[in-house]
C-alpha positions in Angstrom: 112.4 101.4 164.8 114.8 101.6 161.9 113.9 103.4 158.7 114.4 101.3 155.6 115.1 103.1 152.4 113.2 101.9 149.5 114.0 102.4 145.8 111.0 104.1 144.2 112.2 103.0 140.8 112.4 99.3 141.6 109.4 98.6 139.3 111.3 99.9 136.2 113.5 97.2 134.8 116.9 98.1 133.5 116.3 96.0 130.4 113.3 98.0 129.5 115.1 101.3 130.0 118.1 100.2 127.9 115.8 98.9 125.2 113.8 102.0 124.7 116.1 103.8 122.3 116.5 100.7 120.2 112.7 100.2 120.1 112.3 103.8 119.0 114.9 103.5 116.3 113.3 100.2 115.1 109.8 101.9 114.9 111.3 104.8 113.0 112.9 102.5 110.5 109.7 100.6 110.0 107.8 103.8 109.4 110.5 105.0 107.0 110.3 101.8 105.0 106.5 102.0 104.8 106.7 105.6 103.7 109.1 104.7 101.0 106.9 101.9 99.7 103.9 104.2 99.7 105.9 106.9 97.8 106.8 104.3 95.2 103.1 103.4 94.9 102.1 107.0 94.4 104.8 107.5 91.8 103.7 104.3 89.9 100.1 105.5 89.9 101.1 109.0 88.8 103.0 107.5 85.9 99.8 105.9 84.6 97.5 107.5 82.1 94.1 108.9 83.1 92.5 105.9 81.2 94.6 103.4 83.2 93.7 105.1 86.4 90.0 105.1 85.4 90.2 101.3 84.9 91.4 101.1 88.5 88.5 103.3 89.6 90.8 106.2 90.5 91.1 109.8 89.5 94.5 111.4 89.5 93.5 113.8 92.4 92.6 110.8 94.5 95.9 108.9 94.3 97.5 110.1 97.6 94.2 109.6 99.4 93.9 106.1 98.0 97.5 105.1 98.9 97.4 106.5 102.4 93.7 105.5 103.1 94.5 103.0 105.9 97.2 105.3 107.5 95.3 108.5 107.9 92.0 110.1 107.0 92.6 112.6 104.2 
């Protein structure tokens, strides 16, 4: 009986392996863009007066929590 060598990595496609770095870079760029947008929102809200923030139902100390409320629990 002859021994047949099998490739234990046959289930991993070459395309997926080659795509991984590009997927990671793409995910990083998306997160970077989202962070920049959120930073601009924080800056815009910080530039408002306390009266303007109150009209929006915000206190100055709650700006960051408000802007990142869907991203993380602060």
